[in-house]
mmCIF file of the C-alpha atoms, coordinates in Angstrom:
data_MODEL
# 
_entry.id   MODEL 
# 
loop_
_atom_site.group_PDB 
_atom_site.id 
_atom_site.type_symbol 
_atom_site.label_atom_id 
_atom_site.label_alt_id 
_atom_site.label_comp_id 
_atom_site.label_asym_id 
_atom_site.label_entity_id 
_atom_site.label_seq_id 
_atom_site.pdbx_PDB_ins_code 
_atom_site.Cartn_x 
_atom_site.Cartn_y 
_atom_site.Cartn_z 
_atom_site.occupancy 
_atom_site.B_iso_or_equiv 
_atom_site.pdbx_formal_charge 
_atom_site.auth_seq_id 
_atom_site.auth_comp_id 
_atom_site.auth_asym_id 
_atom_site.auth_atom_id 
_atom_site.pdbx_PDB_model_num 
ATOM 1  C CA . MET A 1 1  ? 4.667   -0.500  -13.590 1.00 0.00 ? 1  MET A CA 1 
ATOM 2  C CA . SER A 1 2  ? 2.482   -3.259  -12.200 1.00 0.00 ? 2  SER A CA 1 
ATOM 3  C CA . ARG A 1 3  ? -1.129  -2.711  -11.231 1.00 0.00 ? 3  ARG A CA 1 
ATOM 4  C CA . ALA A 1 4  ? -0.617  -3.518  -7.562  1.00 0.00 ? 4  ALA A CA 1 
ATOM 5  C CA . CYS A 1 5  ? -0.770  -1.442  -4.398  1.00 0.00 ? 5  CYS A CA 1 
ATOM 6  C CA . GLU A 1 6  ? 2.674   -0.785  -2.918  1.00 0.00 ? 6  GLU A CA 1 
ATOM 7  C CA . LEU A 1 7  ? 1.408   -1.049  0.659   1.00 0.00 ? 7  LEU A CA 1 
ATOM 8  C CA . THR A 1 8  ? -1.285  -3.710  0.802   1.00 0.00 ? 8  THR A CA 1 
ATOM 9  C CA . GLY A 1 9  ? -0.356  -5.803  -2.228  1.00 0.00 ? 9  GLY A CA 1 
ATOM 10 C CA . LYS A 1 10 ? -3.874  -5.566  -3.628  1.00 0.00 ? 10 LYS A CA 1 
ATOM 11 C CA . ALA A 1 11 ? -3.581  -6.490  -7.325  1.00 0.00 ? 11 ALA A CA 1 
ATOM 12 C CA . VAL A 1 12 ? -5.659  -7.328  -10.384 1.00 0.00 ? 12 VAL A CA 1 
ATOM 13 C CA . MET A 1 13 ? -8.332  -9.995  -9.932  1.00 0.00 ? 13 MET A CA 1 
ATOM 14 C CA . THR A 1 14 ? -10.075 -11.934 -12.682 1.00 0.00 ? 14 THR A CA 1 
ATOM 15 C CA . GLY A 1 15 ? -13.659 -13.028 -13.099 1.00 0.00 ? 15 GLY A CA 1 
ATOM 16 C CA . ASN A 1 16 ? -16.473 -13.297 -15.582 1.00 0.00 ? 16 ASN A CA 1 
ATOM 17 C CA . ASN A 1 17 ? -18.803 -10.906 -17.357 1.00 0.00 ? 17 ASN A CA 1 
ATOM 18 C CA . VAL A 1 18 ? -22.160 -12.662 -17.248 1.00 0.00 ? 18 VAL A CA 1 
ATOM 19 C CA . SER A 1 19 ? -24.742 -11.609 -19.816 1.00 0.00 ? 19 SER A CA 1 
ATOM 20 C CA . HIS A 1 20 ? -28.510 -11.859 -19.522 1.00 0.00 ? 20 HIS A CA 1 
ATOM 21 C CA . ALA A 1 21 ? -28.263 -15.044 -21.626 1.00 0.00 ? 21 ALA A CA 1 
ATOM 22 C CA . ASN A 1 22 ? -25.725 -16.355 -19.065 1.00 0.00 ? 22 ASN A CA 1 
ATOM 23 C CA . ASN A 1 23 ? -22.809 -16.162 -21.528 1.00 0.00 ? 23 ASN A CA 1 
ATOM 24 C CA . LYS A 1 24 ? -19.530 -15.878 -19.640 1.00 0.00 ? 24 LYS A CA 1 
ATOM 25 C CA . THR A 1 25 ? -16.496 -13.970 -20.891 1.00 0.00 ? 25 THR A CA 1 
ATOM 26 C CA . ARG A 1 26 ? -13.344 -13.325 -18.891 1.00 0.00 ? 26 ARG A CA 1 
ATOM 27 C CA . ARG A 1 27 ? -12.702 -9.870  -17.455 1.00 0.00 ? 27 ARG A CA 1 
ATOM 28 C CA . ARG A 1 28 ? -10.286 -8.117  -15.104 1.00 0.00 ? 28 ARG A CA 1 
ATOM 29 C CA . PHE A 1 29 ? -11.088 -6.257  -11.894 1.00 0.00 ? 29 PHE A CA 1 
ATOM 30 C CA . LEU A 1 30 ? -8.489  -3.493  -11.535 1.00 0.00 ? 30 LEU A CA 1 
ATOM 31 C CA . PRO A 1 31 ? -7.651  -1.982  -8.132  1.00 0.00 ? 31 PRO A CA 1 
ATOM 32 C CA . ASN A 1 32 ? -8.388  1.705   -7.591  1.00 0.00 ? 32 ASN A CA 1 
ATOM 33 C CA . LEU A 1 33 ? -4.787  2.956   -7.591  1.00 0.00 ? 33 LEU A CA 1 
ATOM 34 C CA . VAL A 1 34 ? -3.927  6.588   -6.849  1.00 0.00 ? 34 VAL A CA 1 
ATOM 35 C CA . ASN A 1 35 ? -0.632  8.434   -6.739  1.00 0.00 ? 35 ASN A CA 1 
ATOM 36 C CA . VAL A 1 36 ? -0.205  10.044  -3.319  1.00 0.00 ? 36 VAL A CA 1 
ATOM 37 C CA . THR A 1 37 ? 2.496   11.839  -1.378  1.00 0.00 ? 37 THR A CA 1 
ATOM 38 C CA . LEU A 1 38 ? 2.573   10.816  2.273   1.00 0.00 ? 38 LEU A CA 1 
ATOM 39 C CA . MET A 1 39 ? 4.620   12.426  5.037   1.00 0.00 ? 39 MET A CA 1 
ATOM 40 C CA . SER A 1 40 ? 6.887   10.244  7.158   1.00 0.00 ? 40 SER A CA 1 
ATOM 41 C CA . GLU A 1 41 ? 7.362   11.932  10.539  1.00 0.00 ? 41 GLU A CA 1 
ATOM 42 C CA . ALA A 1 42 ? 10.232  9.643   11.579  1.00 0.00 ? 42 ALA A CA 1 
ATOM 43 C CA . LEU A 1 43 ? 12.248  10.314  8.417   1.00 0.00 ? 43 LEU A CA 1 
ATOM 44 C CA . ASN A 1 44 ? 10.972  13.902  8.120   1.00 0.00 ? 44 ASN A CA 1 
ATOM 45 C CA . GLN A 1 45 ? 10.421  13.579  4.375   1.00 0.00 ? 45 GLN A CA 1 
ATOM 46 C CA . ASN A 1 46 ? 7.653   13.126  1.819   1.00 0.00 ? 46 ASN A CA 1 
ATOM 47 C CA . VAL A 1 47 ? 7.211   9.750   0.127   1.00 0.00 ? 47 VAL A CA 1 
ATOM 48 C CA . ARG A 1 48 ? 5.461   9.284   -3.218  1.00 0.00 ? 48 ARG A CA 1 
ATOM 49 C CA . LEU A 1 49 ? 3.592   5.984   -3.488  1.00 0.00 ? 49 LEU A CA 1 
ATOM 50 C CA . ARG A 1 50 ? 1.069   4.367   -5.834  1.00 0.00 ? 50 ARG A CA 1 
ATOM 51 C CA . ILE A 1 51 ? -1.462  2.844   -3.476  1.00 0.00 ? 51 ILE A CA 1 
ATOM 52 C CA . SER A 1 52 ? -5.091  1.783   -3.549  1.00 0.00 ? 52 SER A CA 1 
ATOM 53 C CA . ALA A 1 53 ? -7.787  4.072   -2.208  1.00 0.00 ? 53 ALA A CA 1 
ATOM 54 C CA . ASN A 1 54 ? -8.537  1.402   0.403   1.00 0.00 ? 54 ASN A CA 1 
ATOM 55 C CA . ALA A 1 55 ? -4.900  1.455   1.570   1.00 0.00 ? 55 ALA A CA 1 
ATOM 56 C CA . LEU A 1 56 ? -5.035  5.244   1.842   1.00 0.00 ? 56 LEU A CA 1 
ATOM 57 C CA . ARG A 1 57 ? -8.006  4.903   4.203   1.00 0.00 ? 57 ARG A CA 1 
ATOM 58 C CA . SER A 1 58 ? -6.096  2.290   6.219   1.00 0.00 ? 58 SER A CA 1 
ATOM 59 C CA . VAL A 1 59 ? -3.063  4.578   6.505   1.00 0.00 ? 59 VAL A CA 1 
ATOM 60 C CA . GLU A 1 60 ? -5.241  7.406   7.793   1.00 0.00 ? 60 GLU A CA 1 
ATOM 61 C CA . HIS A 1 61 ? -7.036  5.070   10.216  1.00 0.00 ? 61 HIS A CA 1 
ATOM 62 C CA . ARG A 1 62 ? -3.785  3.772   11.722  1.00 0.00 ? 62 ARG A CA 1 
ATOM 63 C CA . GLY A 1 63 ? -2.417  7.258   12.281  1.00 0.00 ? 63 GLY A CA 1 
ATOM 64 C CA . GLY A 1 64 ? -0.100  7.884   9.353   1.00 0.00 ? 64 GLY A CA 1 
ATOM 65 C CA . LEU A 1 65 ? 2.451   6.176   7.158   1.00 0.00 ? 65 LEU A CA 1 
ATOM 66 C CA . ASP A 1 66 ? 4.902   5.365   9.955   1.00 0.00 ? 66 ASP A CA 1 
ATOM 67 C CA . ALA A 1 67 ? 2.319   3.598   12.117  1.00 0.00 ? 67 ALA A CA 1 
ATOM 68 C CA . PHE A 1 68 ? 0.941   1.686   9.109   1.00 0.00 ? 68 PHE A CA 1 
ATOM 69 C CA . LEU A 1 69 ? 4.351   0.432   7.983   1.00 0.00 ? 69 LEU A CA 1 
ATOM 70 C CA . LEU A 1 70 ? 5.509   -0.565  11.469  1.00 0.00 ? 70 LEU A CA 1 
ATOM 71 C CA . LYS A 1 71 ? 2.375   -2.679  11.953  1.00 0.00 ? 71 LYS A CA 1 
ATOM 72 C CA . ALA A 1 72 ? 2.260   -4.148  8.415   1.00 0.00 ? 72 ALA A CA 1 
ATOM 73 C CA . GLY A 1 73 ? 3.653   -7.577  7.592   1.00 0.00 ? 73 GLY A CA 1 
ATOM 74 C CA . VAL A 1 74 ? 6.717   -7.660  5.362   1.00 0.00 ? 74 VAL A CA 1 
ATOM 75 C CA . SER A 1 75 ? 5.232   -10.189 2.919   1.00 0.00 ? 75 SER A CA 1 
ATOM 76 C CA . ASP A 1 76 ? 2.463   -7.802  1.774   1.00 0.00 ? 76 ASP A CA 1 
ATOM 77 C CA . LEU A 1 77 ? 4.704   -4.784  1.174   1.00 0.00 ? 77 LEU A CA 1 
ATOM 78 C CA . SER A 1 78 ? 6.501   -3.897  -2.034  1.00 0.00 ? 78 SER A CA 1 
ATOM 79 C CA . GLN A 1 79 ? 10.294  -3.747  -2.117  1.00 0.00 ? 79 GLN A CA 1 
ATOM 80 C CA . ARG A 1 80 ? 10.236  0.037   -1.785  1.00 0.00 ? 80 ARG A CA 1 
ATOM 81 C CA . ALA A 1 81 ? 7.822   -0.090  1.147   1.00 0.00 ? 81 ALA A CA 1 
ATOM 82 C CA . ARG A 1 82 ? 10.017  -2.712  2.866   1.00 0.00 ? 82 ARG A CA 1 
ATOM 83 C CA . LEU A 1 83 ? 12.977  -0.362  2.596   1.00 0.00 ? 83 LEU A CA 1 
ATOM 84 C CA . LEU A 1 84 ? 10.893  2.476   4.056   1.00 0.00 ? 84 LEU A CA 1 
ATOM 85 C CA . LYS A 1 85 ? 9.741   0.234   6.903   1.00 0.00 ? 85 LYS A CA 1 
ATOM 86 C CA . LYS A 1 86 ? 13.332  -0.685  7.731   1.00 0.00 ? 86 LYS A CA 1 
ATOM 87 C CA . GLN A 1 87 ? 14.444  2.965   7.682   1.00 0.00 ? 87 GLN A CA 1 
ATOM 88 C CA . ILE A 1 88 ? 11.533  4.059   9.876   1.00 0.00 ? 88 ILE A CA 1 
ATOM 89 C CA . ALA A 1 89 ? 12.136  1.243   12.387  1.00 0.00 ? 89 ALA A CA 1 
ATOM 90 C CA . LYS A 1 90 ? 15.824  2.139   12.589  1.00 0.00 ? 90 LYS A CA 1 
ATOM 91 C CA . LYS A 1 91 ? 15.089  5.854   13.035  1.00 0.00 ? 91 LYS A CA 1 
ATOM 92 C CA . THR A 1 92 ? 12.458  5.305   15.747  1.00 0.00 ? 92 THR A CA 1 
ATOM 93 C CA . GLN A 1 93 ? 14.787  2.942   17.614  1.00 0.00 ? 93 GLN A CA 1 
ATOM 94 C CA . GLU A 1 94 ? 17.544  5.567   17.499  1.00 0.00 ? 94 GLU A CA 1 
ATOM 95 C CA . GLN A 1 95 ? 15.170  8.212   18.845  1.00 0.00 ? 95 GLN A CA 1 
ATOM 96 C CA . ALA A 1 96 ? 13.976  5.891   21.623  1.00 0.00 ? 96 ALA A CA 1 
ATOM 97 C CA . SER A 1 97 ? 17.519  5.044   22.765  1.00 0.00 ? 97 SER A CA 1 
ATOM 98 C CA . ALA A 1 98 ? 18.704  8.678   22.688  1.00 0.00 ? 98 ALA A CA 1 
# 
């Protein structure tokens, strides 16, 4: 399982530890990933995702998982999130036409 957010694509970054003597050693900055269960109103089901805490705040700000995925660009999403986005778009289009 990679250390990347399934919604925003936020992943591991690299940098330096810098000591008082200005010695530099490489280090990794890991994203704050949490396992969450989000409700999709369009699909009427729960979805388990491993997302960053920042992405969780963004989902809540946009009004839920469905709104976040419909507005998100496809290039940032994981394969699983792309599938969810496609299913949600199809379901909302069916509801709008009915």
